[in-house]
Structure formats: structure tokens, C-alpha cells
DSSP file (Angstrom, degrees, kcal/mol; ACC not computed):
  #  RESIDUE AA STRUCTURE BP1 BP2  ACC     N-H-->O    O-->H-N    N-H-->O    O-->H-N    TCO  KAPPA ALPHA  PHI   PSI    X-CA   Y-CA   Z-CA
    1    1 A M              0   0    0      0, 0.0     2,-0.4     0, 0.0    14,-0.2   0.000 360.0 360.0 360.0 135.0  -23.6  -45.1  -68.1
    2    2 A T  E     -A   14   0A   0     12,-1.2    12,-2.4    14,-0.2     2,-0.3  -0.994 360.0-153.6-128.7 133.4  -20.8  -44.7  -70.4
    3    3 A T  E     -A   13   0A   0     -2,-0.4     2,-0.3    10,-0.3   117,-0.3  -0.841   9.5-172.4-109.3 140.0  -19.3  -47.7  -72.4
    4    4 A Y  E     -A   12   0A   0      8,-2.7     8,-2.1    -2,-0.3     2,-0.3  -0.886   8.1-151.6-129.1 157.3  -15.7  -48.0  -73.7
    5    5 A Y  E     -AB  11 118A   0    113,-2.0   113,-2.6    -2,-0.3     6,-0.2  -0.930   2.5-146.2-134.5 156.2  -14.2  -50.6  -76.0
    6    6 A T    >   -     0   0    0      4,-1.8     3,-1.7    -2,-0.3     4,-0.2  -0.800  31.3-112.8-116.7 160.5  -10.7  -52.1  -76.5
    7    7 A P  T 3  S+     0   0    0      0, 0.0    -1,-0.1     0, 0.0   110,-0.1   0.694 115.6  67.4 -61.1 -19.8   -8.9  -53.3  -79.6
    8    8 A E  T 3  S-     0   0    0      2,-0.1    64,-0.2    64,-0.1     3,-0.1   0.327 121.0-106.1 -81.7   3.5   -9.1  -56.8  -77.9
    9    9 A H  S <  S+     0   0    0     -3,-1.7    22,-2.1     1,-0.3     2,-0.4   0.880  77.6 133.4  71.7  40.3  -12.9  -56.7  -78.4
   10   10 A V  E     - C   0  30A   0     20,-0.3    -4,-1.8    -4,-0.2     2,-0.3  -0.934  39.1-155.4-117.7 139.4  -13.6  -56.1  -74.6
   11   11 A W  E     -AC   5  29A   0     18,-3.0    18,-1.9    -2,-0.4     2,-0.3  -0.835   7.7-171.4-112.3 158.2  -16.1  -53.5  -73.4
   12   12 A L  E     -AC   4  28A   0     -8,-2.1    -8,-2.7    -2,-0.3     2,-0.4  -0.987   5.8-166.2-141.0 143.8  -16.3  -51.8  -70.0
   13   13 A S  E     -AC   3  27A   0     14,-2.3    14,-2.1    -2,-0.3     2,-0.4  -0.977  11.1-143.1-130.8 147.2  -18.9  -49.6  -68.7
   14   14 A T  E     -AC   2  26A   0    -12,-2.4   -12,-1.2    -2,-0.4    12,-0.2  -0.827   6.0-155.2-102.9 142.2  -19.3  -47.2  -65.9
   15   15 A E  S    S+     0   0    0     10,-0.7     2,-0.2    -2,-0.4    -1,-0.1   0.704  76.5  78.9 -87.4 -20.8  -22.4  -46.8  -63.8
   16   16 A S  S    S-     0   0    0      9,-0.3   -14,-0.2     1,-0.1    -2,-0.1  -0.514  74.4-139.9 -89.3 152.3  -21.4  -43.2  -62.9
   17   17 A S  S    S+     0   0    0     -2,-0.2    -1,-0.1   -16,-0.1     3,-0.1   0.548  76.3 106.1 -84.1 -10.3  -21.7  -40.1  -65.0
   18   18 A A  S    S-     0   0    0      1,-0.1    -2,-0.1     3,-0.0     3,-0.1  -0.316  88.1 -88.3 -67.0 153.5  -18.2  -39.1  -63.6
   19   19 A P        -     0   0    0      0, 0.0     2,-0.2     0, 0.0    -1,-0.1  -0.263  49.8 -98.1 -60.6 147.3  -15.2  -39.4  -66.0
   20   20 A L  S    S+     0   0    0     -3,-0.1     2,-0.3     4,-0.1    94,-0.0  -0.489  73.2 113.3 -68.5 131.3  -13.5  -42.8  -66.1
   21   21 A G    >   -     0   0    0     -2,-0.2     3,-2.5    -3,-0.1    87,-0.3  -0.967  64.9 -18.7-175.2-168.8  -10.5  -42.8  -63.9
   22   22 A A  T 3  S+     0   0    0     -2,-0.3    87,-0.2     1,-0.3    88,-0.1  -0.187 127.1  18.6 -53.4 132.7   -8.9  -44.1  -60.7
   23   23 A G  T 3  S+     0   0    0     85,-3.0    -1,-0.3     1,-0.3    86,-0.1   0.266  89.0 139.6  91.3 -13.7  -11.4  -45.4  -58.4
   24   24 A S    <   -     0   0    0     -3,-2.5    84,-3.0    85,-0.1     2,-0.5  -0.378  50.3-132.2 -67.5 143.1  -14.1  -45.8  -61.0
   25   25 A L  E     - D   0 107A   0     82,-0.2   -10,-0.7    -3,-0.1     2,-0.3  -0.865  31.8-176.8 -97.2 127.2  -16.2  -49.0  -60.8
   26   26 A V  E     -CD  14 106A   0     80,-2.7    80,-2.7    -2,-0.5     2,-0.4  -0.947  23.7-143.2-132.4 149.1  -16.5  -50.7  -64.1
   27   27 A T  E     -CD  13 105A   0    -14,-2.1   -14,-2.3    -2,-0.3     2,-0.4  -0.900  25.3-159.4-105.0 141.5  -18.3  -53.8  -65.6
   28   28 A V  E     +CD  12 104A   0     76,-2.9    75,-3.3    -2,-0.4    76,-1.6  -0.953  23.1 136.7-130.1 139.3  -16.5  -55.8  -68.2
   29   29 A G  E     -C   11   0A   0    -18,-1.9   -18,-3.0    -2,-0.4     2,-0.3  -0.912  49.9 -76.6-159.1-173.9  -17.4  -58.3  -70.9
   30   30 A I  E     -C   10   0A   0     71,-0.3   -20,-0.3    -2,-0.3   -21,-0.1  -0.699  47.3-110.8 -97.2 155.0  -16.8  -59.2  -74.5
   31   31 A T     >  -     0   0    0    -22,-2.1     4,-2.0    -2,-0.3     5,-0.2  -0.186  25.1-110.0 -77.0 168.4  -18.2  -57.3  -77.4
   32   32 A Q  H  > S+     0   0    0      2,-0.2     4,-2.5     1,-0.2     5,-0.2   0.837 121.2  56.7 -65.3 -32.0  -20.9  -58.6  -79.8
   33   33 A H  H  > S+     0   0    0      2,-0.2     4,-2.4     1,-0.2    -1,-0.2   0.934 106.9  48.3 -62.4 -46.2  -18.1  -58.7  -82.5
   34   34 A A  H  > S+     0   0    0      1,-0.2     4,-2.6     2,-0.2     5,-0.2   0.900 113.8  46.1 -58.4 -43.0  -16.1  -61.1  -80.2
   35   35 A Q  H  X S+     0   0    0     -4,-2.0     4,-2.6     1,-0.2    -2,-0.2   0.914 111.4  51.8 -72.0 -37.4  -19.2  -63.3  -79.6
   36   36 A D  H  < S+     0   0    0     -4,-2.5    -2,-0.2     1,-0.2    -1,-0.2   0.913 113.7  45.3 -62.5 -43.3  -20.0  -63.3  -83.4
   37   37 A T  H  < S+     0   0    0     -4,-2.4    -2,-0.2     1,-0.2    -1,-0.2   0.893 117.0  43.4 -66.5 -42.3  -16.4  -64.4  -84.2
   38   38 A L  H  < S-     0   0    0     -4,-2.6    28,-0.7     1,-0.2    29,-0.3   0.890  94.5-159.7 -78.0 -37.4  -16.2  -67.0  -81.5
   39   39 A G     <  +     0   0    0     -4,-2.6     2,-0.3    -5,-0.2    -1,-0.2  -0.628  57.5  14.5  89.2-153.8  -19.7  -68.5  -82.1
   40   40 A D  S    S-     0   0    0     -2,-0.2    25,-1.9     1,-0.1     2,-0.3  -0.374  75.5-143.9 -64.2 115.3  -21.5  -70.6  -79.4
   41   41 A I  E     +G   64   0B   0     -2,-0.3    23,-0.3    23,-0.2    53,-0.1  -0.651  26.6 169.1 -82.2 130.3  -19.8  -70.0  -76.1
   42   42 A V  E     +     0   0B   0     21,-2.7     2,-0.3    -2,-0.3    22,-0.2   0.461  60.5  22.7-121.9  -6.2  -19.7  -73.1  -73.9
   43   43 A F  E     -G   63   0B   0     20,-1.7    20,-2.9    47,-0.2     2,-0.4  -0.971  53.8-167.7-160.1 146.1  -17.3  -72.3  -71.0
   44   44 A V  E     -G   62   0B   0     -2,-0.3     2,-0.6    43,-0.2    18,-0.2  -0.992  10.2-154.8-132.3 140.9  -15.9  -69.2  -69.3
   45   45 A D  E     -G   61   0B   0     16,-3.1    16,-1.4    -2,-0.4    -2,-0.0  -0.965  23.1-161.5-112.9 109.1  -13.0  -69.1  -66.8
   46   46 A L        -     0   0    0     -2,-0.6    14,-0.1    14,-0.2    36,-0.1  -0.610  19.9-101.4 -93.5 156.0  -13.5  -66.0  -64.7
   47   47 A P        -     0   0    0      0, 0.0     2,-0.4     0, 0.0    -1,-0.1  -0.218  40.5 -95.9 -71.0 163.1  -10.9  -64.2  -62.6
   48   48 A E    >   -     0   0    0      1,-0.1     3,-2.0     2,-0.0    31,-0.3  -0.636  42.1-108.6 -83.9 132.2  -10.5  -64.6  -58.8
   49   49 A I  T 3  S+     0   0    0     -2,-0.4    31,-0.2     1,-0.3     3,-0.1  -0.299 104.8  25.9 -56.5 134.9  -12.2  -61.9  -56.7
   50   50 A G  T 3  S+     0   0    0     29,-2.4    -1,-0.3     1,-0.3     2,-0.2   0.202  89.8 132.2  92.9 -18.9   -9.6  -59.6  -55.1
   51   51 A K    <   -     0   0    0     -3,-2.0    28,-2.7    27,-0.1     2,-0.4  -0.438  49.4-139.2 -68.0 137.9   -7.0  -60.2  -57.8
   52   52 A T  E     -E   78   0A   0     26,-0.2     2,-0.3    -2,-0.2    26,-0.2  -0.837  20.4-172.5-103.1 138.6   -5.2  -57.3  -59.3
   53   53 A F  E     -E   77   0A   0     24,-2.8    24,-2.4    -2,-0.4     2,-0.2  -0.958  19.7-132.6-131.3 144.2   -4.4  -57.1  -63.0
   54   54 A A    >   -     0   0    0     -2,-0.3     3,-1.9    22,-0.2    19,-0.2  -0.559  51.8 -78.8 -79.9 158.2   -2.5  -54.7  -65.2
   55   55 A A  T 3  S+     0   0    0      1,-0.2    -1,-0.1    -2,-0.2     3,-0.1  -0.451 119.5  18.5 -61.9 138.0   -4.1  -53.6  -68.3
   56   56 A K  T 3  S+     0   0    0     17,-3.3    -1,-0.2     1,-0.3     2,-0.1   0.371  90.0 136.8  74.2   8.6   -4.0  -56.1  -71.1
   57   57 A D    <   -     0   0    0     -3,-1.9    16,-3.4    16,-0.2     2,-0.7  -0.458  69.2 -99.9 -66.8 151.9   -3.3  -59.1  -68.6
   58   58 A V  E     + H   0  72B   0     14,-0.2    14,-0.2     1,-0.2    -1,-0.1  -0.674  47.9 170.5 -72.0 115.4   -5.2  -62.2  -69.3
   59   59 A A  E     -     0   0B   0     12,-2.9     2,-0.3    -2,-0.7    13,-0.2   0.535  60.9 -13.0-107.1  -7.6   -8.0  -62.0  -66.8
   60   60 A G  E     - H   0  71B   0     11,-1.3    11,-3.2   -14,-0.1     2,-0.3  -0.977  58.8-119.8-173.4-179.8  -10.1  -64.9  -68.1
   61   61 A V  E     -GH  45  70B   0    -16,-1.4   -16,-3.1    -2,-0.3     2,-0.4  -0.983  12.7-160.2-138.0 142.9  -10.8  -67.4  -70.9
   62   62 A V  E     -GH  44  69B   0      7,-2.6     7,-3.1    -2,-0.3     2,-0.4  -0.996   9.7-164.7-123.2 132.2  -13.8  -68.0  -73.1
   63   63 A E  E     +GH  43  68B   0    -20,-2.9   -21,-2.7    -2,-0.4   -20,-1.7  -0.950  10.0 174.5-119.1 138.7  -14.2  -71.2  -75.0
   64   64 A S  E     -G   41   0B   0      3,-3.3   -23,-0.2    -2,-0.4   -25,-0.1  -0.716  51.3 -93.0-125.5-179.1  -16.7  -71.8  -77.9
   65   65 A V  S    S+     0   0    0    -25,-1.9   -26,-0.1    -2,-0.2   -24,-0.1   0.750 126.5  42.1 -68.9 -20.2  -17.4  -74.7  -80.2
   66   66 A K  S    S-     0   0    0    -28,-0.7     2,-0.3     1,-0.2    -1,-0.2   0.830 125.1 -31.5 -89.3 -45.3  -15.0  -73.0  -82.7
   67   67 A A        -     0   0    0    -29,-0.3    -3,-3.3     2,-0.0     2,-0.4  -0.950  52.0-105.0-164.2 175.6  -12.1  -71.8  -80.5
   68   68 A A  E     -H   63   0B   0     -2,-0.3     2,-0.3    -5,-0.2    -5,-0.2  -0.933  33.7-173.0-117.3 149.3  -10.8  -70.5  -77.2
   69   69 A A  E     -H   62   0B   0     -7,-3.1    -7,-2.6    -2,-0.4     2,-0.2  -0.996  24.0-117.5-142.0 146.8   -9.8  -66.9  -76.5
   70   70 A D  E     -H   61   0B   0     -2,-0.3     2,-0.6    -9,-0.2    -9,-0.3  -0.581  20.4-141.1 -78.4 144.6   -8.3  -64.9  -73.7
   71   71 A V  E     -H   60   0B   0    -11,-3.2   -12,-2.9    -2,-0.2   -11,-1.3  -0.952  23.9-147.8-106.0 120.5  -10.3  -62.2  -72.1
   72   72 A Y  E     -H   58   0B   0     -2,-0.6   -14,-0.2   -14,-0.2   -15,-0.1  -0.692  18.0-112.5 -95.5 138.0   -7.9  -59.2  -71.5
   73   73 A M        -     0   0    0    -16,-3.4   -17,-3.3    -2,-0.3   -16,-0.2  -0.537  25.7-151.6 -66.7 125.8   -8.2  -56.8  -68.6
   74   74 A P  S    S+     0   0    0      0, 0.0     2,-0.3     0, 0.0    -1,-0.2   0.822  74.4   7.6 -74.4 -32.0   -9.1  -53.5  -70.3
   75   75 A V  S    S-     0   0    0    -21,-0.1   -22,-0.1   -20,-0.1     2,-0.1  -0.962  92.6 -85.1-144.2 156.8   -7.5  -51.3  -67.6
   76   76 A A  S    S+     0   0    0     -2,-0.3    33,-2.7    37,-0.2     2,-0.3  -0.415  73.2 105.1 -67.9 142.3   -5.4  -51.9  -64.6
   77   77 A G  E     -EF  53 108A   0    -24,-2.4   -24,-2.8    31,-0.3     2,-0.4  -0.990  63.4 -73.6 173.6-175.3   -7.5  -52.7  -61.5
   78   78 A D  E     -EF  52 107A   0     29,-1.8    29,-2.4    -2,-0.3     2,-0.3  -0.878  39.8-120.0-110.2 136.9   -8.8  -55.0  -58.9
   79   79 A I  E     + F   0 106A   0    -28,-2.7   -29,-2.4    -2,-0.4    27,-0.3  -0.627  33.1 171.1 -73.4 128.8  -11.6  -57.7  -59.5
   80   80 A L  E     +     0   0A   0     25,-3.1     2,-0.3     1,-0.4    26,-0.2   0.651  63.1   1.3-110.9 -27.8  -14.5  -56.9  -57.2
   81   81 A E  E     - F   0 105A   0     24,-1.6    24,-2.9   -33,-0.1    -1,-0.4  -0.977  55.4-151.1-160.6 144.8  -17.1  -59.4  -58.5
   82   82 A V  E     - F   0 104A   0     -2,-0.3     2,-1.3    22,-0.2    22,-0.2  -0.800  33.3-106.3-114.1 164.3  -17.6  -62.1  -61.1
   83   83 A N    >>  +     0   0    0     20,-2.0     4,-1.7    -2,-0.3     3,-0.8  -0.718  33.0 179.3 -90.7  93.3  -20.7  -63.1  -62.9
   84   84 A E  H 3> S+     0   0    0     -2,-1.3     4,-2.3     1,-0.3     5,-0.2   0.831  81.5  60.1 -61.5 -31.8  -21.6  -66.5  -61.3
   85   85 A A  H 3> S+     0   0    0      1,-0.2     4,-1.8     2,-0.2    -1,-0.3   0.880 104.8  48.8 -61.8 -34.5  -24.7  -66.6  -63.6
   86   86 A L  H <4 S+     0   0    0     -3,-0.8    -1,-0.2     2,-0.2    -2,-0.2   0.915 108.5  53.3 -71.8 -43.3  -22.4  -66.5  -66.5
   87   87 A R  H  < S+     0   0    0     -4,-1.7   -43,-0.2     1,-0.2    -2,-0.2   0.907 114.0  42.8 -55.4 -43.3  -20.2  -69.3  -65.1
   88   88 A A  H  < S+     0   0    0     -4,-2.3    -1,-0.2     1,-0.3    -2,-0.2   0.766 130.9  24.6 -72.5 -28.6  -23.3  -71.5  -64.6
   89   89 A D    ><  +     0   0    0     -4,-1.8     3,-2.3    -5,-0.2    -1,-0.3  -0.636  63.6 178.6-136.9  75.8  -24.7  -70.6  -68.1
   90   90 A P  T >  S+     0   0    0      0, 0.0     3,-1.9     0, 0.0     4,-0.3   0.680  73.3  80.5 -56.8 -18.3  -22.0  -69.4  -70.5
   91   91 A A  T >> S+     0   0    0      1,-0.3     4,-2.6     2,-0.2     3,-1.8   0.715  72.0  78.6 -63.2 -17.8  -24.7  -69.0  -73.2
   92   92 A L  H <> S+     0   0    0     -3,-2.3     4,-2.1     1,-0.3     9,-0.4   0.810  87.2  58.1 -56.2 -29.8  -25.5  -65.7  -71.6
   93   93 A A  H <4 S+     0   0    0     -3,-1.9    -1,-0.3    -4,-0.2    -2,-0.2   0.654 109.4  46.4 -77.0 -13.6  -22.5  -64.3  -73.4
   94   94 A N  H <4 S+     0   0    0     -3,-1.8    -2,-0.2    -4,-0.3    -1,-0.2   0.879 119.0  36.9 -86.0 -48.9  -24.2  -65.5  -76.7
   95   95 A S  H  < S+     0   0    0     -4,-2.6    -2,-0.2     1,-0.2    -3,-0.2   0.795 139.1   7.6 -81.3 -26.6  -27.6  -64.1  -76.0
   96   96 A D    ><> +     0   0    0     -4,-2.1     5,-2.8    -5,-0.3     3,-1.3  -0.435  63.5 160.4-150.0  68.3  -26.7  -60.9  -74.2
   97   97 A P  T 3 5S+     0   0    0      0, 0.0   -67,-0.2     0, 0.0     6,-0.1   0.769  82.3  50.2 -69.1 -21.9  -22.9  -60.1  -74.3
   98   98 A L  T 3 5S+     0   0    0    -69,-0.1    -5,-0.1     4,-0.1   -67,-0.1   0.389 127.8  12.4 -91.8   0.1  -23.5  -56.4  -73.6
   99   99 A G  T X 5S+     0   0    0     -3,-1.3     3,-1.8    -7,-0.2    -3,-0.1   0.192 131.7  14.8-136.4-104.8  -25.8  -57.1  -70.7
  100  100 A A  T 3 5S+     0   0    0      1,-0.3    -7,-0.1    -8,-0.1    -8,-0.1   0.695 118.3  67.6 -59.1 -21.3  -26.5  -60.3  -68.7
  101  101 A G  T 3 <S+     0   0    0     -5,-2.8   -71,-0.3    -9,-0.4    -1,-0.3   0.217  70.3 137.8 -85.5  14.3  -23.4  -61.9  -70.3
  102  102 A W    <   -     0   0    0     -3,-1.8   -73,-0.3   -73,-0.1   -16,-0.2  -0.148  42.7-152.6 -58.3 157.5  -21.0  -59.5  -68.4
  103  103 A F        -     0   0    0    -75,-3.3   -20,-2.0     1,-0.4     2,-0.3   0.861  57.2 -17.4-105.6 -49.6  -17.8  -61.2  -67.1
  104  104 A F  E     -DF  28  82A   0    -76,-1.6   -76,-2.9   -22,-0.2     2,-0.4  -0.974  49.6-126.6-154.6 165.9  -16.5  -59.3  -64.0
  105  105 A R  E     +DF  27  81A   0    -24,-2.9   -25,-3.1    -2,-0.3   -24,-1.6  -0.940  33.2 179.6-113.8 138.5  -16.7  -55.9  -62.1
  106  106 A A  E     -DF  26  79A   0    -80,-2.7   -80,-2.7    -2,-0.4     2,-0.5  -0.913  30.2-126.0-138.3 164.7  -13.5  -54.1  -61.2
  107  107 A K  E     -DF  25  78A   0    -29,-2.4   -29,-1.8    -2,-0.3   -82,-0.2  -0.967  36.7-120.9-109.4 123.2  -12.2  -51.0  -59.6
  108  108 A V  E     - F   0  77A   0    -84,-3.0   -85,-3.0    -2,-0.5   -31,-0.3  -0.430  30.3-124.0 -68.7 131.2   -9.9  -49.0  -61.8
  109  109 A A    >   -     0   0    0    -33,-2.7     3,-1.5   -87,-0.2     2,-0.1  -0.319  30.8 -88.0 -73.2 157.4   -6.3  -48.5  -60.3
  110  110 A E  T 3  S+     0   0    0      1,-0.3    -1,-0.1   -88,-0.1   -89,-0.0  -0.427 115.8  14.8 -55.4 129.9   -4.5  -45.2  -59.7
  111  111 A G  T 3  S+     0   0    0      1,-0.2    -1,-0.3    -2,-0.1    -2,-0.1   0.647  86.2 168.0  79.3  15.9   -2.7  -44.1  -62.8
  112  112 A A    <   -     0   0    0     -3,-1.5     2,-0.3   -36,-0.1    -1,-0.2  -0.358  38.1-119.0 -62.6 136.5   -4.5  -46.6  -65.1
  113  113 A A        +     0   0    0      1,-0.1   -37,-0.2   -92,-0.1    -1,-0.1  -0.661  37.7 170.0 -80.8 136.3   -3.9  -45.9  -68.8
  114  114 A L    >   +     0   0    0     -2,-0.3     3,-1.8   -39,-0.1    -1,-0.1   0.422  47.2  99.1-123.6  -6.1   -7.1  -45.0  -70.6
  115  115 A A  T 3  S+     0   0    0      1,-0.3    -1,-0.1     3,-0.0    -2,-0.0   0.723  77.5  57.7 -66.2 -27.2   -5.8  -43.8  -74.0
  116  116 A H  T 3  S+     0   0    0      2,-0.1    -1,-0.3  -110,-0.0     2,-0.2   0.504  83.0 107.5 -84.3  -1.4   -6.4  -47.0  -75.9
  117  117 A L    <   -     0   0    0     -3,-1.8     2,-0.3  -111,-0.1  -111,-0.2  -0.497  56.9-152.6 -76.2 148.1  -10.1  -47.1  -75.1
  118  118 A M  B     -B    5   0A   0   -113,-2.6  -113,-2.0    -2,-0.2     2,-0.1  -0.887   9.8-128.0-122.4 149.9  -12.5  -46.3  -77.9
  119  119 A D     >  -     0   0    0     -2,-0.3     4,-2.4  -115,-0.2     5,-0.2  -0.223  45.2 -88.9 -79.4-179.6  -16.0  -44.8  -77.8
  120  120 A E  H  > S+     0   0    0   -117,-0.3     4,-2.3     1,-0.2     5,-0.2   0.903 126.5  49.6 -62.8 -40.4  -18.8  -46.6  -79.6
  121  121 A A  H  > S+     0   0    0      2,-0.2     4,-1.9     1,-0.2    -1,-0.2   0.934 112.8  46.2 -67.1 -43.8  -18.3  -44.9  -82.9
  122  122 A A  H  > S+     0   0    0      1,-0.2     4,-2.5     2,-0.2    -1,-0.2   0.904 113.5  49.9 -61.3 -44.0  -14.6  -45.5  -83.0
  123  123 A Y  H  X S+     0   0    0     -4,-2.4     4,-3.5     2,-0.2     5,-0.3   0.908 107.7  52.7 -59.6 -47.5  -15.1  -49.2  -82.0
  124  124 A A  H  X S+     0   0    0     -4,-2.3     4,-1.7     1,-0.2    -1,-0.2   0.879 112.7  45.5 -58.9 -42.7  -17.7  -49.7  -84.7
  125  125 A S  H  X S+     0   0    0     -4,-1.9     4,-0.8     2,-0.2    -1,-0.2   0.924 115.1  47.9 -66.4 -43.1  -15.3  -48.4  -87.3
  126  126 A F  H >< S+     0   0    0     -4,-2.5     3,-0.9     1,-0.2    -2,-0.2   0.927 113.5  45.1 -62.2 -47.5  -12.5  -50.4  -85.9
  127  127 A S  H >< S+     0   0    0     -4,-3.5     3,-1.5     1,-0.2    -1,-0.2   0.817 101.8  66.6 -72.3 -27.2  -14.4  -53.7  -85.7
  128  128 A A  H 3< S+     0   0    0     -4,-1.7    -1,-0.2    -5,-0.3    -2,-0.2   0.818 109.6  39.6 -58.4 -31.8  -15.8  -53.2  -89.2
  129  129 A N  T <<        0   0    0     -3,-0.9    -1,-0.3    -4,-0.8    -2,-0.2   0.289 360.0 360.0 -98.6   6.3  -12.2  -53.7  -90.4
  130  130 A A    <         0   0    0     -3,-1.5    -1,-0.2    -4,-0.1    -2,-0.1   0.468 360.0 360.0 -91.6 360.0  -11.2  -56.4  -88.1
């Protein structure tokens, strides 16, 4: 499994050891930094299964006791599945944002741009200055 991060504080991970690219299946959620910034999450609006998004399109919304924030699609692709457990219990994004608190699964589109994605070390440096 490989995990990548975006400047919008979204993570995506692949289950495969193959390089990320067109046709890759990815799981997407918000980072620990995003969760820490938002505080207690009380509501999530997840995308519709089957919908196609371009990279950086708003694919969902997360609301906390402090604020609401958009969840951006990290790469162009199609939504395959949403986390119904998260919809029923938004606190999963608080307790386990990188695990059980995932938002959706998607299939990466042909020609999807990947250059903006960061590895864990680059994201740690980026988020320390955010």
C-alpha cells in the first residue's frame, strides 16, 4: 500500500504495489492535520457513486463544530464506493482519519495529473508550515 497527500490535506492510498496511474483503485480521506484543524467532525457529505470528478473538484463536505470545509478530489476519476459507516458516524474521521474514517474509493482516470501529490515526508514538511 502506498499513500500520497495533497496540498488540500487529502490523502489517497493504493492497495496495489503497482505505480499510481490510470485505472488504479484508490481510497481517499482527510489527513490528520485536516482533522486537527477542523476539530470534532459532526457531518460529512459524500459524493454520489458513479460520478466523475476532475482533480481538485469539490467531491464532498465535512462539517465540524468549528467550521465546514470542502473535500477535494485528489486526482481525476470515478467514484466507486462511499464509506456509509462514516456517513452514519462522522466521528470516525476524528478517531481514525487515515483508516476507518476514509471518505470514498475511486478509479483514477486516464491521463490523471499526479505531479501535485506528495509522499509522507514531503507532506509532513508541508503541513508543519501550514
